[in-house]
N, C-alpha and C positions, 0 to 999 in steps of 0.2 A: 544548601545547594550541593555541598560535598556528599550528603547522604544519597543523592540521586545522580551523582556525577557519571557513574557507569551507565545508568539507564539513559541518560541524556546522550552520551556518546553513541550508544547503539541505536537510539532513535534517529540521530543525525545520519548515521551510516545507512539506516533503512531508507530514509528520505532521499539520500543521494543515490542509492541503488534504484529507487523508484524513478528518479529523474533520468538516470542512465538507461533504464528500461524504455522510457518514453522516447528517448533519443534513438535507441535501437529500433523500436517499432516504426518510427518515422523513416529511419534510414532504409529499412527493408520494404517500405511501401505500405505498411499496414495503416497509415493515416491517409492514404490516397488511392493508389493503384489497386491494392489488395485489401481495401477497407472492409470487404465482406468477410474476411478471415480474422479481422482484428479482435473481435469478441472471443474467438476461440483461443488465439495465441496470447492474448493479454492475460488469460488465466494461468499461463505457465509461470507468471511472476510469483505465484504461490510457492513454488519450489525455492525461489530466492528468499522470499519472506520467511518461510519456515526455517531455512538454513540460518538466517540472521538471528532469529529468535533462539535457536539452539545454541549458536555461538555466544549470544548475549548471556543466556542463563548459565552456560558453562563458565563463562568469564566471571559472572557474579558469584557462582559457587566457589570458584578457585580463589578469587581475590577478596571477596567480602565475607565469606563464610568459612574460610580456611579448609576448603575441600569437602565440607558437609553442608547440605542444604535440604530443608524439608520441602514438601510440595507447597505448603502455604507460603514459605519464603520465596520460592521460585515463581509461584503464581502472582504474588504481590509485586515482585520485580517486573514480571511480564506485563501486568496491568499498568504499572507506572510507565513502562516503555510505550505501551499502547496509547495511553492518554497523551503523552508527549507527541507521538506520531499523529494522533487524531487532531491535536491542536494546530499542527503545522501542515497537515495533509491538504487542506484547501489550496495551498500554494502550488501543489503539483499540477492540477488542471489549469490553474492560472498561468503558470510558466509554460506549460505545454501549449496552451491555446494562444499565447501571446508571443512566445519566443521560438519554441521548437517547431510547432506545426500550426501556424495561424489559420489555415483552412480546415483544420480537423473537424470542428463542429459543422461547418457547411457541408463537408464531404459526408459526414455521418447522416445529416439531414437528407441530403440528396439521395444517398443510397437507401435510406430507410423508406423514403417516399416511393422510390422506384421499385424496390424489391419487396419490401414488407407491406406495401400498399396502405400505409398509414397516411393521414392527412398531413399536410405540411405544418399546420399549426400544432398538431400533436407531437410531431418530430421536433419542431423548434422548442417546444416546452420541455421535452425530455433531454434533448441534446443541446444543452445550454451551459454556459459557465456556472451560473448559479446552481443549477441542478447537479452538475458534476462536483461542485465544491461541497454541497451537502452530502452527496453520495460518498465522497472521499472521507469526510469527517466521520459519518456514521458507519461506513464500511470498515474504516481503520479501527474504530473502537470495537465494533462487534467481532470482527475477525481476529483482532488482536487479543481480546479477552479469551475467545475460544482457543486460539493457538497457544496462548499462555497456559491455559489449563492443561492442555495435552502435553506440551513440551515440558512443563514443570513436572509432570508425572514421570517422564522418561529420564530427566536429568537429576532428579532428587537423589540424594545419597546421605545416608545416616551415619 
């Protein structure tokens, strides 16, 4: 566990930032009144996510590799962070839909049926807790690995 202590620390920070983002989205009305803009603004979390990965790999380079880190070492650390995030990421839609914004999925379904003209059944299948939990897991893993590869390139130092 001590070997991945730093990665675990940054994964937890990422998950807490993600929860804070969900609270912010709900607070500004992106889960109800302005739900049509939610898809656009939720993508801004990428700035926060990338920043966290940069800080995590800089921390790894400084504290575990004595100021020097290869791309492979940075990528490996980033992938480890991504796996930890992915394992816990299904909790985000669960907490969002049960605590932060209980009507979130119903609002998405209603909006999608009204504006996008999809059937209610199609909308209910897509905008469901199970679907979002799967999307959270695979999205975190995919985007985490891609982000790790890119960030590791920029923070490597020989």
